[in-house]
C-alpha positions in Angstrom: -16.7 -27.9 -22.1 -18.9 -29.2 -24.3 -18.4 -28.8 -27.8 -21.3 -26.1 -29.4 -24.1 -27.2 -31.5 -25.0 -25.9 -34.9 -28.4 -27.0 -34.6 -29.0 -25.0 -31.5 -31.7 -22.4 -33.7 -33.3 -24.9 -35.5 -33.5 -27.9 -32.7 -36.9 -27.8 -32.5 -37.8 -28.4 -36.9 -34.9 -31.2 -36.1 -37.1 -32.9 -33.5 -39.6 -32.9 -35.8 -37.9 -34.2 -38.7 -36.7 -37.0 -36.4 -40.4 -38.3 -35.1 -41.7 -38.5 -38.8 -38.4 -40.3 -39.9 -39.4 -42.9 -36.3 -43.2 -42.4 -37.8 -41.6 -44.2 -40.8 -39.8 -47.0 -39.3 -42.8 -47.7 -37.3 -45.1 -48.3 -40.3 -42.3 -50.6 -42.4 -42.1 -52.7 -38.7 -46.0 -52.7 -39.4 -45.8 -53.1 -42.9 -44.0 -56.3 -42.1 -46.3 -58.0 -39.5 -49.0 -57.1 -42.3 -46.6 -59.5 -44.7 -46.7 -57.0 -46.8 -44.5 -57.2 -51.0 -40.8 -57.5 -50.0 -40.9 -54.3 -52.4 -43.1 -52.2 -50.9 -41.3 -52.5 -47.5 -37.8 -51.6 -49.2 -39.4 -48.7 -50.9 -40.3 -48.0 -47.8 -37.0 -48.3 -46.1 -35.1 -46.5 -48.7 -37.7 -43.6 -48.0 -36.4 -43.2 -44.2 -33.0 -43.6 -45.4 -33.1 -40.8 -47.5 -35.3 -38.7 -45.4 -32.4 -39.2 -42.3 -30.0 -38.4 -45.2 -31.4 -35.5 -45.7 -31.6 -34.6 -41.7 -27.8 -35.3 -41.4 -27.0 -33.0 -44.4 -29.2 -30.4 -42.6 -26.8 -31.1 -39.4 -24.0 -31.1 -41.7 -25.0 -27.8 -43.2 -25.4 -26.1 -40.0 -22.2 -27.2 -38.6 -20.2 -25.8 -41.3 -21.9 -22.4 -41.1 -22.3 -22.2 -37.2 -19.2 -24.1 -35.7 -16.5 -23.3 -39.1 -17.4 -20.5 -40.7 -20.2 -18.5 -37.8 -18.7 -15.8 -35.1 -15.2 -16.5 -34.5 -14.6 -19.4 -36.7 -13.8 -22.9 -35.5 -11.5 -23.4 -32.8 -8.6 -25.5 -35.3 -7.0 -24.7 -38.4 -8.6 -24.7 -41.7 -7.0 -27.8 -42.7 -8.5 -29.8 -39.3 -11.6 -27.9 -39.7 -11.8 -29.6 -43.7 -10.6 -33.4 -42.3 -13.5 -33.1 -39.8 -16.5 -32.0 -42.3 -14.9 -34.7 -44.9 -14.7 -37.4 -42.4 -18.5 -36.9 -41.5 -19.0 -36.9 -45.2 -17.2 -39.9 -45.5 -18.8 -41.7 -42.7 -22.5 -40.8 -44.3 -21.2 -42.3 -48.0 -19.6 -45.3 -46.9 -23.0 -46.9 -45.5 
């Protein structure tokens, strides 16, 4: 059985945001090809990372609200749900 996706309602918005990040990354590649100053390139890399972080936080929020707190709640115990969320946050912070 497939796991439910908490982002279904905002899938179009999620795809738009991901496309923008993809454009940012292509822009970073162009900057490298053009031999732009390294600080400018790093600034754009950080902007793309920040955008990805915001997308990830939005996904985590949707997961928490839809999959854990939504109708019927999560299938696992409260402790298991908290562990799942904290593991996801830990992966985000460990980079």
